[in-house]
DRENMILO-844554 format. One line per field, with one value per residue (C-alpha): residue number from 1; x, y, z. Coordinates in nm, 3 decimals, decimal comma. Layout:
# residues N
k <- c(NUM|...)
east <- c(X|...)
north <- c(Y|...)
up <- c(Z|...)
//
This chain:
# residues 398
k <- c(1|2|3|4|5|6|7|8|9|10|11|12|13|14|15|16|17|18|19|20|21|22|23|24|25|26|27|28|29|30|31|32|33|34|35|36|37|38|39|40|41|42|43|44|45|46|47|48|49|50|51|52|53|54|55|56|57|58|59|60|61|62|63|64|65|66|67|68|69|70|71|72|73|74|75|76|77|78|79|80|81|82|83|84|85|86|87|88|89|90|91|92|93|94|95|96|97|98|99|100|101|102|103|104|105|106|107|108|109|110|111|112|113|114|115|116|117|118|119|120|121|122|123|124|125|126|127|128|129|130|131|132|133|134|135|136|137|138|139|140|141|142|143|144|145|146|147|148|149|150|151|152|153|154|155|156|157|158|159|160|161|162|163|164|165|166|167|168|169|170|171|172|173|174|175|176|177|178|179|180|181|182|183|184|185|186|187|188|189|190|191|192|193|194|195|196|197|198|199|200|201|202|203|204|205|206|207|208|209|210|211|212|213|214|215|216|217|218|219|220|221|222|223|224|225|226|227|228|229|230|231|232|233|234|235|236|237|238|239|240|241|242|243|244|245|246|247|248|249|250|251|252|253|254|255|256|257|258|259|260|261|262|263|264|265|266|267|268|269|270|271|272|273|274|275|276|277|278|279|280|281|282|283|284|285|286|287|288|289|290|291|292|293|294|295|296|297|298|299|300|301|302|303|304|305|306|307|308|309|310|311|312|313|314|315|316|317|318|319|320|321|322|323|324|325|326|327|328|329|330|331|332|333|334|335|336|337|338|339|340|341|342|343|344|345|346|347|348|349|350|351|352|353|354|355|356|357|358|359|360|361|362|363|364|365|366|367|368|369|370|371|372|373|374|375|376|377|378|379|380|381|382|383|384|385|386|387|388|389|390|391|392|393|394|395|396|397|398)
east <- c(-1,467|-1,544|-1,889|-1,907|-2,034|-2,289|-2,508|-2,686|-2,741|-2,570|-2,758|-2,688|-2,824|-2,923|-2,664|-2,289|-2,125|-2,040|-1,797|-1,895|-2,268|-2,546|-2,555|-2,905|-3,064|-2,975|-3,243|-3,303|-2,969|-2,970|-2,832|-2,521|-2,444|-2,487|-2,256|-1,992|-2,010|-1,992|-1,687|-1,512|-1,604|-1,473|-1,167|-1,087|-1,127|-0,959|-0,688|-0,607|-0,580|-0,364|-0,126|-0,119|-0,034|0,230|0,412|0,398|0,689|0,931|0,807|1,097|1,358|1,580|1,573|1,915|1,788|1,480|1,698|1,934|1,643|1,441|1,680|1,785|1,426|1,317|0,987|0,790|0,495|0,341|0,573|0,548|0,644|0,668|0,289|0,218|0,203|0,174|-0,141|-0,154|-0,298|-0,217|-0,413|-0,454|-0,697|-0,868|-0,937|-1,049|-1,313|-1,438|-1,442|-1,680|-1,890|-1,919|-2,026|-2,302|-2,426|-2,423|-2,667|-2,883|-2,890|-3,058|-3,380|-3,368|-3,343|-2,976|-2,702|-2,341|-2,115|-1,796|-1,965|-2,056|-1,702|-1,559|-1,780|-1,660|-1,298|-1,371|-1,505|-1,177|-0,986|-1,166|-1,026|-0,678|-0,715|-1,007|-0,956|-1,252|-1,600|-1,788|-2,139|-2,266|-2,202|-2,525|-2,356|-2,107|-2,302|-2,165|-1,818|-1,703|-1,806|-1,538|-1,288|-0,997|-0,994|-0,905|-0,529|-0,273|-0,111|0,130|-0,125|0,004|0,065|-0,148|-0,441|-0,409|-0,389|-0,644|-0,907|-0,807|-1,097|-1,439|-1,326|-1,393|-1,101|-1,199|-1,021|-1,038|-0,911|-0,745|-0,593|-0,212|-0,132|0,218|0,119|0,214|0,230|0,003|-0,207|-0,511|-0,487|-0,447|-0,791|-0,967|-1,051|-1,418|-1,484|-1,405|-1,674|-1,949|-2,023|-2,346|-2,156|-1,991|-1,608|-1,578|-1,788|-1,583|-1,270|-1,429|-1,549|-1,220|-1,017|-1,249|-1,226|-0,848|-0,810|-0,964|-0,619|-0,379|-0,372|-0,093|-0,243|-0,026|-0,167|-0,536|-0,518|-0,339|-0,633|-0,875|-0,684|-0,663|-1,037|-1,115|-0,895|-1,069|-1,400|-1,313|-1,199|-1,514|-1,719|-1,531|-1,273|-0,918|-0,653|-0,497|-0,834|-0,904|-0,567|-0,627|-0,965|-0,802|-0,539|-0,808|-0,992|-0,676|-0,577|-0,839|-0,727|-0,484|-0,168|-0,218|0,118|0,305|0,031|-0,008|0,367|0,368|0,093|0,264|0,592|0,414|0,263|0,593|0,780|0,563|0,721|1,075|1,164|1,079|0,937|1,212|1,278|1,501|1,214|0,988|1,253|1,296|0,921|0,911|1,172|1,084|1,265|0,944|1,051|1,027|0,688|0,536|0,181|0,219|0,524|0,330|0,054|0,306|0,449|0,102|-0,021|0,295|0,292|-0,076|-0,017|0,270|0,144|0,126|-0,115|-0,202|0,089|0,338|0,203|0,202|0,555|0,677|0,484|0,640|1,003|1,150|1,273|0,962|0,632|0,583|0,268|0,084|0,210|0,096|-0,247|-0,300|-0,183|-0,393|-0,705|-0,641|-0,585|-0,879|-1,116|-0,984|-1,003|-1,243|-1,195|-1,128|-0,799|-0,655|-0,412|-0,600|-0,304|-0,256|-0,626|-0,633|-0,402|-0,545|-0,644|-1,002|-1,102|-1,451|-1,509|-1,380|-1,609|-1,911|-1,859|-1,792|-2,118|-2,305|-2,157|-2,264|-2,613|-2,646|-2,537|-2,756|-3,056|-3,054|-3,421|-3,529|-3,316|-3,428|-3,649|-3,985|-4,179|-3,961|-4,050|-3,786|-3,500|-3,167|-2,993|-3,055|-2,903|-2,596|-2,559|-2,729|-2,746|-3,006|-3,177|-2,889)
north <- c(-6,475|-6,423|-6,293|-5,931|-5,858|-5,606|-5,885|-6,138|-6,050|-6,304|-6,418|-6,663|-7,008|-7,292|-7,565|-7,551|-7,467|-7,164|-7,248|-7,615|-7,545|-7,511|-7,178|-7,050|-6,774|-6,420|-6,301|-6,652|-6,715|-6,895|-6,716|-6,931|-6,876|-6,501|-6,490|-6,695|-6,478|-6,154|-6,281|-6,357|-6,020|-5,845|-6,065|-5,991|-5,611|-5,575|-5,826|-5,639|-5,312|-5,467|-5,610|-5,279|-5,088|-5,343|-5,337|-4,964|-4,856|-5,092|-5,040|-4,988|-5,123|-5,422|-5,715|-5,608|-5,255|-5,387|-5,597|-5,310|-5,092|-5,349|-5,623|-5,963|-6,091|-5,795|-5,621|-5,814|-5,584|-5,250|-4,950|-4,583|-4,501|-4,216|-4,210|-4,171|-4,354|-4,731|-4,864|-4,598|-4,734|-4,640|-4,574|-4,952|-4,956|-4,638|-4,791|-5,121|-4,932|-4,761|-5,094|-5,235|-4,917|-4,944|-5,309|-5,228|-4,950|-5,181|-5,410|-5,118|-4,979|-5,294|-5,155|-4,885|-5,145|-5,073|-5,330|-5,259|-5,308|-5,179|-4,839|-4,828|-4,931|-4,663|-4,399|-4,516|-4,480|-4,128|-4,048|-4,181|-3,961|-3,659|-3,743|-3,709|-3,343|-3,201|-3,060|-3,252|-3,381|-3,160|-3,135|-3,023|-3,368|-3,564|-3,895|-3,900|-4,129|-4,193|-4,326|-4,022|-3,806|-3,967|-3,687|-3,916|-4,042|-3,699|-3,742|-3,879|-4,201|-4,294|-4,345|-4,536|-4,317|-4,540|-4,500|-4,122|-4,100|-4,375|-4,191|-3,839|-3,813|-3,966|-4,203|-4,566|-4,794|-5,135|-5,458|-5,356|-5,005|-5,014|-4,720|-4,719|-5,023|-5,062|-5,040|-5,377|-5,307|-5,456|-5,151|-5,278|-5,620|-5,470|-5,304|-5,613|-5,827|-5,712|-5,876|-6,209|-6,150|-6,184|-6,538|-6,561|-6,512|-6,784|-6,772|-6,696|-6,381|-6,275|-6,307|-6,109|-5,823|-5,792|-5,785|-5,533|-5,301|-5,342|-5,236|-4,902|-4,803|-5,089|-5,203|-5,463|-5,814|-5,931|-5,654|-5,700|-6,079|-6,076|-5,877|-6,129|-6,431|-6,282|-6,211|-6,570|-6,701|-6,477|-6,594|-6,959|-6,892|-6,695|-6,989|-7,220|-7,375|-7,451|-7,210|-7,475|-7,554|-7,183|-7,137|-7,438|-7,300|-6,967|-7,143|-7,329|-7,009|-6,819|-7,072|-6,945|-6,582|-6,424|-6,309|-6,534|-6,712|-6,471|-6,491|-6,868|-6,913|-6,695|-6,900|-7,226|-7,099|-7,018|-7,367|-7,535|-7,344|-7,475|-7,822|-7,693|-7,660|-7,430|-7,089|-6,832|-6,477|-6,615|-6,808|-6,504|-6,282|-6,525|-6,533|-6,154|-6,115|-6,317|-6,079|-5,919|-5,584|-5,399|-5,431|-5,667|-5,756|-6,128|-6,137|-5,972|-6,230|-6,516|-6,388|-6,343|-6,690|-6,862|-6,680|-6,757|-7,124|-7,168|-6,933|-7,075|-6,793|-6,451|-6,257|-6,518|-6,504|-6,126|-6,098|-6,327|-6,130|-5,792|-5,884|-5,880|-5,633|-5,635|-5,453|-5,508|-5,298|-5,488|-5,828|-5,751|-5,633|-5,935|-6,184|-6,019|-6,042|-6,410|-6,499|-6,288|-6,450|-6,793|-6,764|-6,475|-6,160|-6,329|-6,470|-6,122|-5,997|-5,776|-5,552|-5,475|-5,404|-5,171|-4,925|-4,966|-4,641|-4,635|-4,952|-4,821|-4,733|-5,071|-5,255|-5,046|-5,098|-5,471|-5,510|-5,308|-5,529|-5,843|-5,698|-5,613|-5,958|-6,149|-5,920|-5,682|-5,734|-5,617|-5,301|-5,153|-5,220|-5,124|-5,290|-5,157|-4,829|-4,561|-4,633|-4,482|-4,734|-4,524|-4,223|-4,425|-4,567|-4,322|-4,424|-4,201|-4,326|-4,322)
up <- c(-2,202|-1,835|-1,749|-1,642|-1,296|-1,415|-1,550|-1,330|-0,967|-0,742|-0,432|-0,154|-0,224|0,003|0,046|0,078|0,403|0,607|0,884|0,852|0,871|0,615|0,435|0,360|0,159|0,269|0,509|0,645|0,810|1,143|1,446|1,464|1,095|1,132|1,433|1,255|0,945|1,141|1,329|1,002|0,851|1,159|1,155|0,791|0,819|1,157|1,068|0,748|0,942|1,216|0,957|0,773|1,091|1,192|0,860|0,788|1,015|0,836|0,482|0,245|0,487|0,417|0,660|0,791|0,848|1,029|1,259|1,318|1,427|1,623|1,734|1,600|1,595|1,386|1,447|1,709|1,768|1,676|1,701|1,606|1,249|1,000|0,964|1,338|1,673|1,706|1,550|1,279|0,955|0,596|0,279|0,242|0,535|0,421|0,081|0,230|0,424|0,109|-0,076|0,186|0,173|-0,204|-0,187|0,060|-0,165|-0,468|-0,286|-0,173|-0,528|-0,658|-0,514|-0,784|-1,059|-1,124|-1,078|-1,171|-0,866|-1,036|-1,069|-0,699|-0,604|-0,832|-0,671|-0,331|-0,440|-0,565|-0,217|-0,078|-0,325|-0,181|0,163|0,017|-0,078|0,124|0,473|0,606|0,516|0,271|0,412|0,072|-0,075|-0,057|-0,139|0,146|0,377|0,722|0,629|0,433|0,732|0,953|1,004|1,091|0,731|0,593|0,598|0,355|0,477|0,203|-0,076|-0,376|-0,678|-0,902|-0,663|-0,665|-1,044|-1,103|-0,902|-1,000|-1,247|-1,306|-1,581|-1,487|-1,567|-1,703|-1,790|-2,158|-2,083|-1,740|-1,560|-1,518|-1,738|-1,593|-1,224|-1,072|-0,699|-0,432|-0,344|-0,536|-0,373|-0,026|-0,052|-0,190|0,115|0,120|-0,218|-0,056|0,206|-0,057|0,055|-0,145|-0,470|-0,675|-0,656|-1,027|-0,989|-0,687|-0,901|-1,181|-0,962|-0,773|-1,094|-1,260|-0,961|-0,927|-1,291|-1,197|-1,069|-1,149|-1,509|-1,506|-1,522|-1,232|-1,013|-1,089|-1,096|-0,760|-0,624|-0,771|-0,644|-0,296|-0,291|-0,392|-0,110|0,144|0,001|0,060|0,415|0,494|0,369|0,604|0,371|0,477|0,355|0,132|-0,028|-0,082|-0,252|-0,474|-0,582|-0,662|-0,873|-1,063|-1,149|-1,239|-1,502|-1,747|-1,721|-1,969|-1,794|-1,492|-1,492|-1,262|-0,997|-1,039|-0,998|-0,686|-0,519|-0,612|-0,468|-0,143|-0,123|-0,210|0,061|0,346|0,381|0,331|0,698|0,986|0,891|0,857|0,750|0,477|0,321|0,344|0,186|-0,104|-0,166|-0,157|-0,428|-0,737|-0,968|-1,092|-0,952|-0,620|-0,454|-0,713|-0,612|-0,664|-0,434|-0,152|-0,198|-0,192|0,137|0,288|0,190|0,311|0,644|0,698|0,616|0,863|1,135|1,486|1,570|1,431|1,588|1,467|1,112|1,101|1,238|0,963|0,702|0,777|0,853|0,503|0,247|0,030|0,070|0,443|0,457|0,183|0,299|0,653|0,538|0,311|0,573|0,843|0,631|0,557|0,921|1,035|0,785|0,878|1,256|1,326|1,528|1,863|1,734|1,680|1,947|2,192|2,273|1,905|1,857|2,156|1,981|1,632|1,468|1,344|1,529|1,606|1,240|1,123|1,365|1,273|0,902|0,949|1,137|0,874|0,602|0,784|0,833|0,465|0,354|0,600|0,655|0,359|0,263|0,609|0,588|0,257|-0,043|-0,191|0,091|0,373|0,547|0,522|0,761|0,850|0,624|0,314|0,490|0,587|0,237|-0,003|-0,366|-0,530|-0,841|-1,089)
//
């Protein structure tokens, strides 16, 4: 049986590589390693949001309908959509932000002697749920921190039904008793890139945490294992692995998990499609429709991995990822996170970033995440004078 995340406290260890260089204990990172890591964190969060915003206007459309609306090449860049002007993000980006917030708080909470990251992630998702029905930040809530005080987040942007019902009460879904056991879509995976940024953790623990937290809203094994597989791939890229090597590691870890076959098959289909000729919308469409049902999580991951593998650059990969009849929003978000973690923030298209909703918030949270992972002991702890960090990421004593 896989170890639960609430047990041992993972920490970065000396050895290994980060972007081809030596990785050292958190708090003792060299300047170059910190800069590389921050670039990948920024790249993953911004890339996910860019892909989300690109795919949202064509979500639910067939490839023929996309081409009819946007020309024979399909969608080639950000456009306005039902959610708002170009660059408008969806609930996938909102939840990704709260995932990162919850992970920071889990590390801060260790100072109190408590360590159960799934609980901190669940509390973060409950704060997101409040943004879906409150008019704005409730100043009476002492646990909001800085993220939940961002007024632009208080709007519904096509939230997945399983997310709304999964976080409609305080009950924590677990792998033994997951919420929404039939929910198989990619919404849980689309919020899971931050788990892969825990570079000091072993890949198996990253898989475990991501799957446990996905089961808080999506109880079908294909959905929560897709989230875990995706997180492991992001983890490998953030550590400096090639995309192929990261996928292979994910496949190796998946093999021991009950119910893994659909996700394993999806990743293997993505790998097998790469040498089968020039990248095409036809190949992407085939990967996005395995017969598992509309919007199946593993299909979105297959599309994202294939498009990231064959991408000439980030815009090329993202265009491929959203021009098909499957879940364009999730595929775009997953592919964007992969390419961002692989290449760093500077590879993202500037014109697309310029119009991205919430860019300042994404950058601020990405930098906070990188600070926590690399310099956490200097930000909080029994020997550290009170700082603004605890106000940004309040945890209390529970």
